[in-house]
C-alpha positions as CSV (number, residue, x, y, z in Angstrom):
1,M,53.2,194.2,270.6
2,M,56.1,191.9,269.6
3,T,58.3,190.0,272.0
4,S,61.9,190.3,271.9
5,K,63.8,188.1,270.0
6,I,65.3,186.6,272.8
7,N,62.0,186.0,274.6
8,L,60.9,184.4,271.2
9,Q,63.5,181.8,271.4
10,Y,63.1,180.6,275.1
11,L,59.2,180.2,274.7
12,T,58.6,176.3,274.5
13,I,56.1,175.8,271.8
14,K,52.9,175.6,274.1
15,E,53.9,179.2,275.1
16,A,54.2,179.9,271.4
17,N,51.2,179.1,270.2
18,R,49.0,180.7,272.9
19,A,51.2,184.0,271.9
20,L,50.9,184.1,268.3
21,N,46.2,183.2,268.9
22,E,47.2,186.0,271.3
23,G,48.5,188.0,268.3
24,D,51.8,188.7,270.5
25,Y,53.3,188.8,267.7
26,T,53.5,186.6,264.3
27,S,55.1,183.7,262.8
28,Q,57.4,185.5,260.9
29,D,58.7,187.3,264.0
30,L,59.2,183.8,265.3
31,T,61.4,182.4,262.5
32,Q,63.3,185.5,261.9
33,A,64.1,185.4,265.4
34,H,65.4,182.0,265.0
35,L,66.9,182.2,261.7
36,E,69.1,184.9,263.4
37,A,70.1,182.7,265.9
38,M,70.8,179.8,263.6
39,A,73.3,182.4,261.6
40,T,75.1,183.4,264.8
41,E,75.8,180.4,266.1
42,R,77.1,178.2,263.1
43,G,80.1,177.5,265.0
44,L,77.7,174.5,266.8
45,N,77.3,173.1,263.3
46,S,74.3,171.8,264.6
47,F,72.6,172.2,261.1
48,V,73.8,171.1,257.7
49,T,71.5,172.8,255.5
50,E,69.4,176.1,256.0
51,C,66.1,176.8,254.6
52,P,65.6,180.8,255.2
53,D,63.4,181.4,252.4
54,R,61.7,178.4,252.7
55,A,60.8,178.9,256.6
56,L,59.8,182.6,255.9
57,A,57.4,181.6,252.8
58,M,55.8,178.7,255.3
59,A,55.3,180.9,258.1
60,E,54.0,183.9,256.1
61,E,51.6,181.3,254.6
62,S,50.9,180.6,258.7
63,D,50.2,184.3,259.0
64,K,47.5,184.1,256.9
65,R,45.7,181.3,258.2
66,R,45.5,182.8,261.1
67,S,44.5,186.1,260.0
68,K,41.4,184.4,258.7
69,G,40.8,181.8,261.9
70,E,42.1,179.2,260.2
71,Q,44.6,177.8,262.7
72,I,45.3,174.1,261.3
73,S,47.2,172.9,265.0
74,P,49.1,173.9,267.7
75,L,52.1,173.3,265.9
76,D,50.9,176.0,263.4
77,G,53.5,178.8,262.4
78,I,56.0,176.8,265.2
79,P,60.0,177.3,263.4
80,L,61.5,173.2,263.8
81,A,64.8,171.6,263.1
82,I,64.0,167.8,260.8
83,K,66.9,165.6,261.2
84,D,68.6,165.4,257.9
85,L,67.7,161.5,257.8
86,F,64.2,163.1,256.7
87,C,63.7,163.0,252.9
88,T,62.5,167.0,252.2
89,E,61.1,167.4,249.0
90,G,63.8,169.8,247.3
91,I,65.4,170.2,250.2
92,L,69.2,168.4,250.1
93,S,68.8,164.9,252.2
94,T,72.3,163.6,252.7
95,A,71.8,161.3,256.2
96,G,75.2,163.1,257.1
97,S,77.0,161.0,254.4
98,R,79.3,162.0,251.6
99,I,77.6,159.0,249.6
100,L,74.2,161.2,249.3
101,D,75.9,164.5,249.2
102,G,73.7,166.5,246.4
103,F,70.7,164.2,246.6
104,T,67.9,166.2,246.4
105,P,64.8,164.1,246.8
106,T,61.2,164.6,245.2
107,Y,59.5,163.8,247.8
108,E,58.1,164.2,251.2
109,S,58.9,161.9,254.1
110,T,55.6,160.9,255.7
111,V,56.6,162.5,259.0
112,S,57.9,165.7,257.9
113,H,55.0,165.9,255.4
114,N,52.2,165.2,258.8
115,L,54.3,168.5,260.6
116,W,54.2,170.9,257.2
117,S,50.0,169.5,257.0
118,A,49.8,171.0,260.6
119,G,51.5,174.2,259.6
120,A,54.9,173.8,261.5
121,V,57.6,175.7,259.6
122,L,60.8,174.2,258.1
123,L,64.4,176.1,259.0
124,G,66.3,173.5,258.1
125,K,68.0,170.0,258.5
126,T,70.5,169.1,261.3
127,N,73.7,167.8,261.3
128,M,73.7,163.7,262.7
129,D,76.0,161.1,263.0
130,E,76.7,159.4,259.2
131,F,73.4,157.1,258.1
132,A,72.5,157.1,262.5
133,M,75.5,155.2,262.9
134,G,76.9,156.9,266.1
135,S,76.6,158.1,269.8
136,A,78.6,161.0,269.5
137,N,78.1,163.1,266.5
138,V,81.3,162.7,265.2
139,T,80.7,160.7,262.3
140,S,79.1,163.4,259.8
141,Y,80.8,163.9,256.7
142,Y,79.6,167.6,257.4
143,G,81.7,167.2,260.8
144,N,81.4,167.7,264.4
145,C,78.5,168.9,266.0
146,I,78.9,170.7,269.0
147,N,77.5,170.7,272.2
148,P,76.0,173.6,273.3
149,W,76.5,172.9,277.0
150,K,80.3,174.0,278.6
151,A,81.8,172.5,281.8
152,S,81.8,175.0,284.8
153,S,84.2,172.6,286.5
154,G,86.7,169.2,286.3
155,N,89.3,168.2,283.1
156,L,86.7,169.3,280.5
157,V,86.8,173.0,281.0
158,G,87.5,174.5,277.8
159,K,86.6,171.8,275.8
160,D,84.0,170.8,273.4
161,L,81.5,168.7,274.1
162,V,79.8,165.6,272.1
163,P,75.7,166.4,271.8
164,G,75.2,162.7,271.9
165,G,73.9,160.8,268.3
166,S,72.9,159.7,266.0
167,S,70.4,163.1,266.5
168,G,73.3,165.6,268.2
169,G,72.3,168.2,265.5
170,S,68.7,168.4,266.8
171,A,69.3,167.6,270.6
172,A,71.8,170.8,269.7
173,A,69.8,172.9,268.0
174,V,66.9,172.6,270.1
175,A,69.0,173.2,273.8
176,A,70.9,176.4,271.5
177,R,67.4,177.6,271.4
178,L,67.8,177.1,268.1
179,A,65.0,175.7,266.9
180,L,61.7,175.4,269.2
181,G,61.6,171.6,268.6
182,S,62.7,169.0,266.3
183,T,62.7,165.6,264.2
184,G,65.0,162.7,265.3
185,T,65.2,159.1,265.0
186,D,66.1,156.6,266.9
187,T,67.7,152.9,266.5
188,G,69.7,152.4,269.8
189,G,69.3,155.5,271.8
190,S,69.6,158.1,268.9
191,I,67.2,160.0,270.3
192,R,67.2,159.9,274.0
193,Q,71.1,159.7,274.4
194,P,71.5,163.4,272.9
195,S,68.2,164.5,274.8
196,S,70.2,163.4,278.1
197,F,73.7,164.9,277.2
198,C,72.1,168.4,275.4
199,G,69.4,168.6,278.6
200,V,66.4,168.6,276.7
201,V,63.1,165.9,276.2
202,G,63.9,163.2,274.0
203,L,60.8,160.6,272.8
204,K,61.2,157.6,271.1
205,P,57.9,156.6,270.4
206,T,56.6,152.5,270.3
207,Y,58.6,151.0,266.8
208,G,55.4,151.4,264.5
209,R,53.9,154.3,266.3
210,C,55.5,157.0,263.3
211,S,55.9,156.3,259.8
212,R,59.2,155.5,258.3
213,W,58.1,155.9,255.0
214,G,60.9,158.5,253.5
215,I,63.2,158.8,256.4
216,I,66.8,156.6,255.2
217,A,66.9,153.0,256.6
218,F,69.6,152.2,259.1
219,A,67.7,149.3,260.9
220,S,64.2,149.0,260.0
221,S,62.9,146.7,262.1
222,L,64.6,149.4,265.0
223,D,64.4,152.7,263.3
224,Q,61.4,155.0,264.7
225,A,61.4,158.7,264.5
226,G,60.2,160.9,267.3
227,P,60.4,164.1,268.4
228,I,63.1,166.6,271.0
229,T,62.1,169.3,272.7
230,R,62.7,171.4,275.8
231,S,59.3,170.0,277.7
232,V,57.3,167.3,277.6
233,G,54.3,169.0,276.8
234,D,55.9,169.7,273.3
235,A,57.3,166.8,273.1
236,A,53.1,165.4,272.9
237,L,52.4,168.3,270.6
238,M,54.9,167.4,267.9
239,L,53.9,163.6,268.5
240,A,50.8,164.1,268.0
241,E,50.9,165.7,264.9
242,M,54.2,163.2,263.7
243,A,52.2,159.5,264.4
244,G,49.4,157.9,262.8
245,F,48.7,154.8,260.2
246,D,50.6,155.2,257.4
247,P,49.5,152.4,254.4
248,K,53.2,153.1,252.6
249,D,54.8,151.7,255.9
250,S,54.1,148.1,256.2
251,T,55.1,148.4,260.0
252,S,53.2,151.1,260.5
253,A,50.6,150.6,263.3
254,N,46.8,151.3,262.5
255,L,46.0,152.2,265.6
256,P,44.0,156.0,266.3
257,V,46.2,158.6,267.7
258,P,45.0,159.9,271.3
259,S,45.8,163.9,272.4
260,Y,48.9,163.1,274.6
261,I,48.8,166.4,276.1
262,E,45.4,165.8,277.6
263,S,47.2,162.7,279.5
264,L,49.4,165.4,281.1
265,N,47.4,165.9,284.7
266,G,49.8,165.2,287.0
267,N,47.7,162.5,288.3
268,I,50.1,158.9,288.7
269,K,48.6,158.0,291.9
270,G,48.8,154.5,292.4
271,L,50.9,153.6,289.3
272,R,53.8,150.9,290.0
273,I,57.4,152.0,288.5
274,G,59.8,149.2,288.6
275,I,63.4,149.5,289.0
276,P,65.2,147.0,287.7
277,S,68.4,145.8,289.4
278,E,69.9,144.9,285.8
279,Y,71.0,148.8,285.0
280,K,73.0,149.1,288.3
281,L,76.5,149.0,287.0
282,D,79.7,148.6,289.2
283,S,81.4,151.4,286.9
284,M,78.9,153.6,287.3
285,P,79.0,157.1,288.8
286,D,78.1,158.3,292.0
287,E,76.1,160.8,290.2
288,I,73.8,158.4,287.7
289,E,73.0,156.4,290.5
290,D,71.9,159.6,292.8
291,V,69.9,161.2,290.1
292,W,68.4,157.7,289.7
293,Q,67.5,157.7,293.4
294,R,65.9,161.1,293.4
295,G,63.8,160.2,290.3
296,R,62.7,157.1,292.5
297,D,61.6,159.9,295.2
298,W,59.8,162.4,293.1
299,L,57.6,159.5,291.8
300,I,56.9,158.3,295.9
301,D,55.9,161.9,296.1
302,A,53.6,161.9,293.9
303,G,51.6,158.7,294.6
304,A,53.3,156.3,292.5
305,E,54.3,152.7,294.2
306,V,58.3,151.9,293.2
307,I,58.8,148.2,292.9
308,D,61.7,146.2,292.3
309,I,62.4,144.0,289.1
310,S,64.6,141.9,287.1
311,L,65.3,141.8,283.1
312,P,67.7,139.3,282.7
313,H,68.4,139.2,279.6
314,T,69.3,142.8,279.5
315,K,73.4,142.1,279.6
316,Y,72.5,140.4,276.2
317,A,71.0,143.6,274.2
318,L,74.0,145.6,273.2
319,P,75.7,142.7,272.1
320,S,73.0,141.1,270.3
321,Y,72.1,145.0,268.8
322,Y,75.6,145.2,267.3
323,I,74.9,141.9,265.7
324,I,71.2,142.6,264.0
325,A,71.6,146.5,263.3
326,P,74.7,145.6,261.5
327,A,73.0,143.3,259.6
328,E,70.1,145.2,258.7
329,A,72.3,148.4,257.5
330,S,74.5,146.0,255.2
331,S,71.4,145.0,253.6
332,N,69.8,148.9,253.7
333,L,72.9,150.4,252.5
334,A,73.5,148.1,249.4
335,R,71.7,150.7,247.6
336,Y,74.1,152.5,247.6
337,D,76.6,152.4,244.5
338,G,77.0,155.2,242.3
339,I,74.5,155.0,240.0
340,R,71.2,156.3,240.5
341,Y,71.9,159.1,242.9
342,G,74.3,160.7,245.0
343,L,78.4,160.3,245.1
344,R,79.5,158.6,242.5
345,V,83.3,157.9,241.6
346,E,83.9,156.3,237.7
347,G,85.6,152.9,237.8
348,E,87.2,150.9,234.6
349,D,84.1,149.0,234.9
350,L,81.0,148.5,236.8
351,I,82.4,146.7,239.8
352,D,85.1,149.1,240.1
353,T,83.1,151.7,240.1
354,Y,81.1,150.2,242.7
355,E,83.6,149.7,244.6
356,K,85.4,153.3,244.3
357,T,81.9,155.1,245.0
358,R,81.0,153.2,248.3
359,A,84.7,153.2,249.3
360,A,84.8,157.2,248.6
361,G,81.3,157.8,249.7
362,F,80.9,155.9,253.1
363,G,83.0,157.0,256.3
364,D,84.8,154.7,258.7
365,E,82.1,153.8,261.1
366,V,79.9,152.9,258.2
367,K,82.3,150.7,256.4
368,R,82.4,148.8,260.2
369,R,78.9,148.1,260.7
370,I,79.0,147.0,257.0
371,M,81.6,144.6,257.2
372,I,80.2,143.4,260.4
373,G,76.6,143.2,259.4
374,T,78.0,141.5,255.9
375,Y,80.3,138.8,258.5
376,V,77.3,138.0,260.6
377,L,74.8,137.0,257.8
378,S,77.7,135.2,255.7
379,A,77.1,131.2,255.2
380,G,78.1,129.3,258.2
381,Y,77.9,132.6,260.6
382,Y,74.0,133.3,260.1
383,D,73.1,130.8,262.3
384,A,76.0,131.6,264.8
385,Y,75.8,135.0,264.9
386,Y,71.9,136.6,263.2
387,L,69.6,134.1,264.4
388,Q,71.3,133.9,268.2
389,A,70.7,137.5,268.2
390,Q,67.3,137.2,267.1
391,K,66.5,134.4,269.5
392,V,68.4,136.9,272.2
393,R,65.9,140.0,271.1
394,T,62.9,137.9,271.6
395,Q,64.0,137.0,275.4
396,I,64.6,140.4,275.8
397,T,60.8,141.2,274.8
398,N,59.5,138.4,276.9
399,D,61.8,139.8,280.0
400,F,59.7,143.0,279.5
401,N,56.3,141.2,279.1
402,S,56.9,139.5,281.9
403,V,57.0,142.2,284.2
404,W,54.6,144.4,282.6
405,K,52.2,142.2,285.1
406,E,53.8,143.9,287.6
407,C,54.6,147.3,286.8
408,D,52.9,150.0,284.9
409,A,56.2,151.4,283.7
410,I,59.9,151.1,284.4
411,L,62.6,154.0,285.5
412,T,66.8,153.7,284.3
413,P,69.6,156.3,284.2
414,T,69.0,157.2,280.0
415,T,72.9,157.4,279.9
416,P,76.1,156.1,281.9
417,S,78.0,159.1,282.0
418,A,77.3,163.1,281.1
419,A,78.4,164.6,277.7
420,F,82.3,164.1,277.2
421,A,84.5,165.5,275.2
422,I,84.6,165.3,271.5
423,G,88.1,162.9,270.5
424,E,87.7,161.1,273.9
425,K,86.4,158.0,272.7
426,M,87.1,157.7,268.7
427,E,89.8,155.0,269.1
428,D,87.4,152.6,271.0
429,P,84.8,151.8,269.1
430,I,83.5,149.6,272.4
431,A,83.7,152.5,274.5
432,M,81.6,154.5,272.2
433,Y,78.4,151.9,271.7
434,L,78.9,151.4,275.6
435,N,77.1,154.8,275.4
436,D,73.3,153.2,274.9
437,I,73.6,150.7,277.0
438,F,70.3,151.6,278.7
439,T,68.6,153.1,275.9
440,V,68.8,149.8,274.0
441,P,67.0,147.3,275.7
442,A,64.0,149.4,274.6
443,S,64.7,149.6,271.1
444,M,65.2,145.9,271.1
445,A,61.4,145.6,272.7
446,G,60.3,148.2,270.3
447,L,59.0,150.0,273.3
448,P,58.3,154.0,274.4
449,A,60.4,155.2,276.1
450,I,61.9,158.9,276.7
451,S,64.3,161.0,278.5
452,V,63.8,163.6,280.8
453,P,66.7,166.1,281.9
454,A,66.7,166.0,285.6
455,A,69.7,167.3,287.7
456,I,73.0,169.0,286.4
457,N,75.9,167.2,287.5
458,K,79.0,168.5,289.7
459,E,80.7,169.9,286.2
460,G,77.8,171.7,284.9
461,L,76.4,169.2,282.7
462,P,73.0,167.6,282.6
463,L,71.7,164.3,283.0
464,G,69.0,162.4,282.2
465,L,66.4,160.3,283.3
466,H,64.7,157.0,281.5
467,V,61.0,156.3,281.9
468,I,59.8,153.4,279.8
469,G,56.7,151.8,279.3
470,P,54.6,148.8,277.4
471,A,54.2,149.2,273.6
472,F,51.6,152.2,272.9
473,T,51.7,153.6,276.3
474,E,53.1,156.6,275.1
475,Q,50.2,158.4,277.4
476,T,51.0,157.1,280.7
477,V,55.1,157.4,279.7
478,L,54.1,161.0,278.7
479,R,52.4,161.7,282.3
480,I,55.2,160.2,284.4
481,A,57.7,162.3,282.6
482,D,55.5,165.3,283.3
483,V,55.4,164.4,286.9
484,I,59.4,163.6,287.3
485,E,59.8,167.4,285.0
486,T,57.6,169.0,287.3
487,A,59.7,167.5,290.2
488,A,63.2,168.2,288.5
489,E,62.5,172.2,288.0
490,F,65.2,172.0,285.4
491,T,65.3,175.3,284.3
492,A,69.6,175.5,283.3
493,N,70.6,176.0,280.2
494,P,73.7,176.3,278.1
495,N,73.2,180.4,276.8
496,E,75.5,181.8,279.1
497,N,78.3,179.8,277.4
498,I,76.9,180.9,273.9
499,T,75.8,184.2,272.2
500,I,72.1,184.3,271.2
501,A,71.0,186.7,269.0
502,G,68.3,189.4,270.1
């Protein structure tokens, strides 16, 4: 007997897989329920492109496999969303930018290919900050994405809130029950920060754990794909299919992919969890400190040892990141010239065509970062800025390497605040950049990190806790996150504020 559509949307990936195997409903039922919800909630602007025909065809193929006893993986028949930074064969892939409007790749990114090989279903491509440059999903050429959460008290009541960025569409879609999970990418916090703002789980794996091939590049030494889901267990299931060595990506790690779901045994007894003093900001709201303390208590109750540690170069992480990332962006975005694909604005000659195309095709934030990046790479400034930033990055990595001798993982808040109103920080880029102050250090060091929803603040908005681990210790990071999730008992969802089909 088919379960009601609203219940289908409330399932986790793990629950949906079990029910599909038991024959309670089909992948087509599951997919149709999500497609209807997507159509009802277009006001959130979480999707740039919807793929209903493709989704139903993929679901039908999954049902055929299951009927023959040919299930491929726990993701077989599971409807997912894909961030519009991943190239998808035959489907519009824009990176949220006008300059790629109309670009339809003839190839598939390795990560999305892995998901389709596992039997997953493509619902559509999610909205994002242009070229992944942003912390609020307000720089997209396709308009703002809206957080499905609404404040219940305070001065944010009645205002549309940002979902975070750059993977804002992915986090909003998962939070609003429009997809069972989604891919995201994280350069300085772009999976974890929107996951915290939207009350979902966001995992940034170790740099090199997931292939970057076919992902439209922002900052190549920092970009990493990861899952956004509604549970830690679902993140483990998605990562197992997304990850793996890829010879097409020279930075891909040639390491076996473990069964992450098997690591979620609830046992963290004896693990040492570090609390970095540098993450205690004078301006941090009490509610952030309170949830951080609660997280420490949960881990102690579960048998872990919590210790104080120091990461002395943390304060330099954000400024050095905003030299390195724009420098790499300046190089990566030089390829968009209006000649081979995407937008083309004709000029009087070749140079004029370049200039007019790039002027019309890039938004203000992308132009800002290209100019910063070009400046710090220019003659006379390379040594003073870019080279110094790389030295700082090495020191940040050394800080982490030193504390791994003392602890097995680190616990911090994910963000210095809950979600804020759309437009609130648009005129102050520095204030916007500070949203990533807790997430950037792990990105600079290439470490695995996860955000787990842990509490609701006094305004009725979600807050996340952030676990960082040594390179390629996703199993440990997930196990600790699972303990936090169990202790937090975070069952709140934004659906009382939006209409869900069914």
